N, C-alpha and C positions, 0 to 999 in steps of 0.2 A: 373431669371430664376431658382438659388438658393432655393430661396421663395416658388416658387411653387412646388417646386421638395417637399419641407418639406411638404409644406401644403397637397401635393398629396400622402405622405407617411402616413402623421397624419389621412386624412381621409381612406386611406385603411386599418389601423390599427381600426378606428371604425367600421369599417363595418360588423367586427366581432361580434357587440353589434346587438342583435336578432332586437333591438328597432329602430337602425339605417334606416332598409327597409324601413318604413312609412314615413321617410322623404323626400321633396323637395328638388329640387335643393340650395334654396336659403338657407333651415337651415340646410344643411348639411355643405355648405360653413361654415355659422355661428358657426357651431360645432368644425368643423375643423381648425378657426382660433381661439376659445376659446383654443381649447387643444393646441394650443403654449404659452399661458398665462405662465410667469415663476413668481409664488408667487401672487403679485395682479397684476390688471391693471385696468386703469379708461376708462369707456367706455361713447359715448355719444347718448343719444335716440333724434335726433330729429323729431319734429312733432308729439309725443305719441299722439295717441287721445285716449281717456279715456271713455267708454259708459258709465260708473255708473255716471260719473259727466257731460259729456257733452262737458270736457274742451280739449284744446289742448295745450298741454308743453312741454319744452325743461328740458331733464334730464342730468346731471351728474352723473355717478352712480360708485360704484367701486365694482369690480367685483374679487372672489377668497379670499374673503376678511375669517378670520376665526368667523362662527357663533358662537359658543362656547366660545372662547375668549370676543367677544364683548359682550355676556350675563353675563360672569365674571366681566367683567366692570361695567356693569350696577347694577349688584347686589353690589358689593363694593360702587358705586355711591349712590345709593337709600338707603344703610345701613347707609353711614357715613352723609345723608343729611338730616334726618328727620325734626330737629327742620328748618332746613331753610324752606321745603316744608310749616311747620304749619307757620311761620312765614310771606311767599310771600301770600297764600291764605286767611288768617284770615281776615275775615269781610265780606268777600266776597261769602264764605260760611260755613255752619255752621263746628263747630269744627268736629261733629259726621260724617259729609259726607267727609271730611278731612282725617281724621281717619281712614273710611272705604277703601275711594279710594287708601289712601298711604299702608294700610295693605295688601290690595288684587293684589296689584303692587309686593310688598315685597314678597308675599307667592308665586306669580307666579316665579318669578325668581328666590327665592329661590328653588324652586321642580325643574325646569329647568335645575340647576348649581348644582343639588346634584349629590352623586356617582352615580354609575350603579346599584348597590343595593338597593337604594332608591328608584329610579325610578322605577325598576323593581316591588318593593313591593307595591309603590303606583298605577301603572298599575294594579296590581292583585286586588287591592281595587277600582277598577273601578276611579279612580281619574278624575276630569274632565278638568283639566289642561293637566295631561298626555294624557289623551286619545285624546286630539284635537291634541296635539304636534305630537304624533304619525301617527295621521289620516294626518296630513299633510307632513308628511317623508314618509308615506305609499302611497301618492298619487302621488308624484313625483320621477321620476328617474333619475340621475344627468348623462348628457351626458359628458359634459365638466365644466370648472370651470367658473359658472354663466349661465350656458345653462340646462335647465331642461324640462321633457318632463311628460306631465299628462298623467299618463296610461289609463285614459279611456276617455280621447275625443283626446286623438295623439296630442294636442297641445302643440307646443314650449313655454316654457316663459324664461324670462332673468332674473335671480336673483342675486339681489345685493343691497347695500348699498347706499340708496340715500343722494347726498353730497350736490348738488343744483338741486333747479328748477325754471326754467322761462317762466311765462306764455306767451302765444303766443295768443289765440281766442278762444270765446266760438263758439262752432258748431252751439249746441244746447240745448233747455231748459231740465233741467230734473229735475223731480219731484224730491226732498232732501227727505229723509228719517231722520225724527226728532230723534235725539239723545238723550238720559235720561241725566239728569243732573250729573249723576254718569258720565257717559260715557265721558261727555264733560269733566267734572275736570281730568279724568284719564289722558285724551289726555293734559290736560294742564302741568299736572305733568311732563309726559313722555318730553313734550316741555322744561318744564321749568328745566329739569336735564340734558336735549341733551341726552335723555336715546338711545343709538342705536338700539335698538326693534322698537322702534317707524320709525324708516325710510327704515326699512329692506324692499323689495318691490319685487313682482313679475310683470313683465312687460309682456304681450303679443307681442310675436315678430312680428304679422301680422300687429301690428297698429302702427309701425316707423320704420324708418331707423336709423339703427346702425352704428358706429364708432368705430373700433375696432382692436387695432393693426396696425393703420396705414390703413386699408381699410375700404369701407363704404358696408353694404350690407342690401338691402333692406329686408323688410319682407313682 
């Protein structure tokens, strides 16, 4: 009974936020439960269906992590691993392409981990990286740790760091979008360096059953 009272109190507090009024019952429960997270918490997404791939997977994700700290660690990693990147991919790709991909990843992380003054200057200069980052931030409202609301669609998303993914089934064939060689190599570099930015995900709550803080909540 004590747990229920805690959740009820959390939900009452959340109702003061204008966005909460658009949520259905399961979304309110998810938000209330997520608001009890102290620090970070693992969540399990069961049978998550991706419309873009047509596949169903199970995910273990980390909620409440610091995006800023993750990007700072990524920047430290890519700064210190330039030689390893070239050594690992030489022969498979041209030196020019490896250099281009490495530089673009490095510059993107450098911008996103810079001071607020530099970020503001880049935005004023219409920098594409910062515009894209700000656009993502402005599109969502954070309701609780790991729970965000898309302002335009009013859909709830679970925001977290992917720890593990297990394939369940392929539900339908979806025509794959062909990626450029540069995009493919950049993704391979992220994987090779174990960059956290490549594992930061948003999951549509409607497509899954989530286990969080000892409770199961159906989207």
